[in-house]
C-alpha positions in Angstrom: 31.4 27.2 115.9 28.8 25.3 113.8 27.9 21.8 114.8 29.7 19.5 112.3 27.0 16.9 112.8 24.4 19.3 111.4 26.6 20.0 108.4 26.9 16.3 107.6 23.3 15.3 108.2 21.4 18.4 106.9 23.8 20.6 104.8 20.9 22.2 102.9 19.5 23.7 106.0 22.9 25.2 106.9 23.3 26.7 103.4 19.8 28.2 103.4 20.3 29.7 106.9 23.6 31.3 106.0 22.0 32.8 102.8 20.0 35.0 105.1 23.3 36.5 106.2 24.5 36.9 102.6 27.1 34.2 103.3 27.8 31.5 100.8 29.1 28.3 102.5 31.5 26.2 100.4 29.8 22.8 100.8 31.9 21.1 98.1 35.1 22.2 99.9 33.8 21.0 103.2 32.6 17.7 101.8 35.9 17.0 100.1 37.9 17.8 103.3 35.5 15.6 105.4 36.0 12.7 103.0 39.7 13.1 103.1 39.6 13.1 106.9 37.5 9.9 107.0 39.9 8.2 104.5 42.9 9.1 106.7 41.1 7.9 109.8 40.2 4.6 108.1 43.8 4.2 106.9 45.1 4.9 110.4 42.7 2.3 112.0 43.8 -0.2 109.4 47.5 0.4 110.1 46.9 0.1 113.9 45.2 -3.3 113.3 48.2 -4.4 111.1 50.6 -3.3 113.9 48.7 -5.3 116.5 48.7 -8.3 114.3 52.5 -7.9 113.5 53.3 -7.8 117.2 51.7 -11.2 117.7 53.7 -12.6 114.8 56.9 -13.0 116.9 55.3 -15.8 119.0 53.9 -17.5 115.9 57.4 -17.5 114.2 59.1 -18.9 117.3 56.4 -21.6 117.5 57.2 -22.4 113.9 60.9 -23.0 114.7 62.5 -19.6 114.2 64.8 -18.2 116.8 63.7 -15.3 119.0 66.3 -13.0 117.3 65.2 -14.1 113.8 61.6 -13.6 114.7 62.2 -10.1 116.1 64.3 -9.0 113.2 61.6 -10.1 110.7 58.8 -8.4 112.7 60.8 -5.2 113.5 61.2 -4.5 109.8 57.4 -4.7 109.3 56.7 -2.7 112.5 59.1 0.1 111.3 57.3 0.3 108.0 53.9 0.4 109.7 55.1 3.1 112.2 56.2 5.3 109.3 53.0 4.8 107.4 50.9 5.4 110.6 52.8 8.6 111.3 52.1 9.8 107.8 48.4 8.9 108.0 48.0 10.6 111.4 49.8 13.7 110.2 47.5 13.9 107.1 44.4 13.4 109.3 45.5 16.2 111.7 46.3 18.5 108.7 42.9 17.9 107.2 41.1 18.4 110.5 42.9 21.7 110.9 41.6 22.8 107.6 38.1 21.8 108.6 38.4 23.6 111.9 39.6 26.8 110.1 36.6 26.6 107.8 34.2 26.2 110.7 35.9 28.9 112.8 35.4 31.4 110.0 31.7 30.5 109.4 29.2 32.6 111.3 26.4 31.3 113.5 23.1 30.2 111.9 20.4 32.9 112.3 17.2 32.1 114.1 14.2 31.6 111.9 12.6 34.8 113.1 15.7 36.9 111.9 14.4 38.9 109.0 16.1 39.0 105.6 18.0 42.2 104.9 21.5 43.5 104.0 22.0 46.5 106.3 20.7 48.2 109.5 18.0 49.8 107.3 16.4 46.4 107.1 16.1 45.8 110.8 12.6 45.4 112.1 11.1 47.6 114.8 9.6 45.6 117.7 8.4 48.4 120.0 8.9 52.0 121.0 9.0 53.3 124.5 8.6 57.0 125.6 7.9 60.1 123.6 10.8 62.2 122.3 10.8 65.6 124.0 9.7 68.7 122.2 12.0 71.7 122.6 11.1 75.4 122.3 14.6 75.8 120.9 16.9 74.1 118.4 18.4 71.2 120.4 22.2 70.8 120.4 24.2 67.7 120.1 26.3 66.5 123.0 29.5 67.9 121.6 28.2 71.4 121.5 26.7 71.0 124.9 29.8 69.5 126.5 32.2 72.1 125.0 29.9 74.9 126.1 30.2 73.4 129.6 34.0 73.3 129.1 33.8 69.7 130.4 34.2 67.7 127.2 37.6 68.1 125.5 38.4 66.3 122.3 41.5 68.5 121.4 43.4 67.5 124.6 42.4 63.9 124.2 43.7 64.0 120.6 47.0 65.5 121.9 47.3 62.7 124.4 46.2 59.8 122.2 44.8 60.7 118.8 41.5 60.8 117.0 38.5 59.0 118.4 39.4 59.7 122.0 37.8 62.0 124.5 38.4 63.6 127.9 35.7 64.5 130.4 36.1 66.7 133.4 34.1 68.1 136.3 30.4 67.3 136.5 30.4 65.3 133.2 33.2 63.1 134.4 31.3 62.6 137.6 28.1 61.9 135.7 29.9 59.2 133.6 31.0 57.5 136.8 27.5 57.9 138.3 25.9 56.2 135.3 28.1 53.2 135.6 27.5 52.9 139.3 23.7 53.2 138.9 23.7 50.5 136.3 25.7 48.1 138.4 23.5 48.7 141.4 20.3 48.0 139.4 21.6 44.8 137.8 23.1 43.4 141.0 20.3 44.4 143.4 17.2 44.1 141.2 18.1 41.7 138.4 20.2 39.1 140.1 23.5 39.5 138.4 26.8 38.8 140.2 29.3 41.6 139.7 32.8 40.5 138.5 36.0 42.4 138.0 37.9 40.9 135.1 41.2 41.5 133.2 41.1 44.2 130.6 43.7 42.2 128.7 42.8 38.8 127.1 44.6 36.1 125.3 44.0 34.6 121.8 42.1 31.6 123.3 39.6 33.9 124.9 39.0 35.9 121.7 38.7 32.7 119.7 36.2 31.3 122.2 33.8 34.2 121.8 34.3 34.5 118.1 36.4 37.6 117.6 39.3 35.5 116.3 40.5 34.4 113.9 38.3 36.3 111.5 38.1 39.8 113.1 41.7 40.3 114.4 41.9 43.7 112.8 39.0 45.0 114.9 41.0 44.5 118.1 44.2 46.1 119.5 47.0 43.5 119.7 49.7 44.2 122.2 53.4 43.9 121.2 55.3 40.9 122.5 55.1 37.1 122.2 52.3 36.5 124.7 49.5 37.0 122.2 47.7 39.5 124.4 44.9 41.8 123.2 43.0 44.7 124.8 39.5 43.4 125.5 37.1 44.8 122.9 34.2 44.2 125.3 33.6 42.6 128.7 31.8 39.8 126.8 35.2 38.3 126.1 36.7 37.9 129.6 33.3 37.3 131.3 32.1 34.6 129.0 35.5 32.9 129.1 34.9 32.2 132.8 33.0 29.2 131.5 35.7 28.0 129.1 36.7 24.4 129.7 34.2 24.0 132.5 31.6 21.4 133.2 29.0 22.7 135.6 26.8 20.6 137.9 23.2 21.6 137.9 23.6 22.9 141.4 26.3 25.4 140.3 24.0 26.7 137.5 21.1 27.3 139.9 17.6 27.7 138.7 18.2 30.5 136.1 21.8 29.7 135.1 24.8 32.0 135.7 24.4 35.8 135.5 27.4 38.1 135.5 27.7 41.8 135.2 31.0 43.7 134.7 32.0 47.4 134.1 35.0 47.7 132.0 36.7 49.9 129.4 36.5 48.5 125.9 39.1 49.0 123.2 38.3 48.8 119.5 40.3 49.7 116.4 37.0 50.6 114.6 38.5 49.1 111.4 36.2 49.8 108.5 34.4 52.6 110.2 36.6 55.5 109.0 34.5 58.5 108.2 31.5 57.2 110.3 30.6 59.0 113.6 33.9 60.9 113.7 32.2 63.6 115.8 31.7 63.1 119.6 31.4 60.0 121.8 29.4 57.7 119.6 32.3 55.7 118.1 35.5 55.8 120.1 38.7 53.6 120.3 38.2 53.6 124.1 34.8 53.5 125.8 33.1 51.9 128.8 30.2 49.5 129.1 28.3 47.7 131.8 28.0 44.2 130.3 25.5 41.6 131.1 26.4 37.9 130.4 24.1 34.9 131.0 25.2 31.2 130.8 22.2 28.9 130.8 20.8 25.5 129.9 19.7 25.2 126.2 16.0 25.1 127.1 16.3 28.4 128.9 18.1 30.6 126.4 15.0 32.0 124.5 13.5 33.2 127.8 16.9 34.4 129.0 17.3 36.7 125.9 13.9 38.3 126.7 14.9 38.7 130.3 18.3 40.1 129.6 17.0 42.6 127.0 14.4 43.6 129.6 17.1 44.3 132.1 18.8 46.7 129.7 15.5 48.3 128.9 14.9 48.9 132.6 17.9 51.2 132.7 16.6 53.3 129.8 13.1 53.5 131.4 14.5 54.5 134.8 16.4 57.3 133.2 13.3 58.3 131.1 15.1 58.0 127.9 12.9 57.3 124.8 14.1 54.3 122.8 13.0 51.7 120.3 13.7 48.0 120.1 14.6 46.3 116.8 15.5 42.8 115.7 18.5 42.7 113.6 18.3 41.4 110.0 20.6 38.7 108.7 23.0 41.2 107.1 23.4 43.2 110.3 23.7 40.2 112.6 26.9 39.8 114.5 29.2 36.9 113.6 28.4 34.7 116.7 24.8 35.7 117.3 21.7 33.6 116.3 19.3 36.4 117.3 19.9 40.0 118.4 17.8 42.8 119.7 19.2 46.3 119.4 18.0 49.0 121.8 18.3 52.4 120.1 18.0 55.6 122.2 16.5 58.8 120.9 19.1 61.6 120.4 17.5 65.0 119.9 20.8 66.5 118.6 20.8 64.0 115.7 17.0 63.7 115.5 17.3 60.0 115.3 17.6 56.7 117.3 21.1 55.4 117.9 22.2 52.0 119.2 22.9 51.9 122.9 22.7 48.2 123.6 22.9 44.9 121.6 21.4 41.9 123.4 22.2 38.5 121.7 21.6 34.8 122.1 24.5 32.8 120.8 23.0 29.5 121.5 25.7 26.8 121.6 27.9 28.6 119.0 30.3 30.1 121.6 30.0 27.3 124.0 31.3 24.8 121.4 34.4 26.9 120.8 34.8 27.4 124.6 33.8 23.8 125.5 31.5 25.3 128.1 29.3 22.5 129.3 26.9 21.3 132.0 26.2 17.8 133.3 22.6 16.9 132.4 21.3 15.0 135.5 18.9 13.1 133.3 21.7 11.6 131.2 24.7 12.1 133.4 26.6 13.3 130.3 28.2 16.7 129.6 26.2 18.9 127.2 26.9 22.3 125.7 25.6 25.4 127.4 24.0 28.4 125.8 25.6 31.9 126.2 24.0 35.3 125.9 25.2 38.9 126.4 24.1 42.5 126.1 25.1 46.0 127.1 23.4 47.2 130.1 24.3 49.9 129.0 27.1 51.5 127.0 28.1 54.2 129.5 29.3 56.9 127.0 26.3 56.6 124.8 24.0 56.8 127.9 25.9 60.0 128.9 25.2 61.4 125.4 21.5 60.5 125.7 21.1 62.1 129.2 22.8 65.2 128.0 20.8 65.6 124.8 17.4 64.7 126.2 18.0 66.7 129.4 19.3 69.9 127.8 17.7 73.2 128.7 17.6 76.5 126.8 20.4 78.0 128.9 22.8 75.1 128.1 22.3 73.3 131.4 21.6 69.6 131.7 18.6 68.4 133.7 19.5 65.0 135.4 17.1 62.1 135.7 15.9 61.7 139.3 17.6 58.2 139.9 21.0 59.8 139.4 20.6 62.6 142.0 21.8 60.4 144.8 24.9 59.4 142.7 25.6 63.1 142.1 25.5 64.1 145.8 22.0 65.5 145.4 22.9 67.5 142.3 19.9 67.6 139.9 21.4 69.8 137.1 24.7 70.4 135.4 25.0 74.1 134.6 27.5 76.3 132.7 29.9 78.1 134.9 
């Protein structure tokens, strides 16, 4: 959520920043609401002062010769009127504040100055490339053709069980999927200093509101029936980041580098608005798995933390020898809560293009303000908002796709990267039966 102080003190900077996103902020509406709220607050304070003065009036009336009962009757009439007026003023202030909160909740984060202008992913700016796409002496296949030839990737049965945009893996491919997740967790916990957490796959409205999926993007998530307000988690970012909701951390608890969490979870997304896109294969599914990295840090650390977190995701791609490129997202492609995002795009020979496999984002204090995730600054002794970051390290299904397509051989077999052999009981290749 945006800082309301910034809106009041420097509204022009907010408007200019949001223009980079293609978002037009309704400043006149905000200013009118803010003025109404101030007026209601002033009126409430005035009525409170009147009530206090009226309460003292009983003693004054008695001192002037009135009986206690007469004094109380006279003052009670005034107090009743003031109570009614105060209730009305308080209700108006609350209603106006709710409108302000809704406006701010539906306004995206301000992009970092280095975020480039642009409307779509075509306007993202390449930062680097790593690795060279392999040359094949044959026409490379995509993962669907490879998986179906192995008889270990079945979309028809998955469709019978659930519907479109679901998949079923079996045999060595199912084992490879599990191996990839385990490999990623081991690297992030043993080499990168993340604490593994196992979190609920179901989250409540407060959690989704805290990370920015609600209220604006409710249609993107699966809501469960019932009165509890439960949703299937669209990403582990939601439950893991919400660990910090309502917390005030002492500096000792944060440690030198802040908090680092990693979680492997299924993710559930309705893919609203994506109909017709990536309908083939594993790229865009209603259910998929990710190994998610979350960092919760002091504000002064978040820029370096983003570089470190992105590097941790890159390390997985490099270990698996998967060519990729790193891009910085333009304003029009930037996620709602993010101030700055790097996308890692892996090379897929079957599509002859780079496709996103990880998004690494710095949210600054945008999520923390919604979450009220804070730390106690030892220099001031006062609570201050933390900064939150997250990134995929990596999307498991898309990594499976990349391993299959980049490791494919002329006979339809899949050569496995060396770091995975131990996770596959020494197996270095998946071959057709």
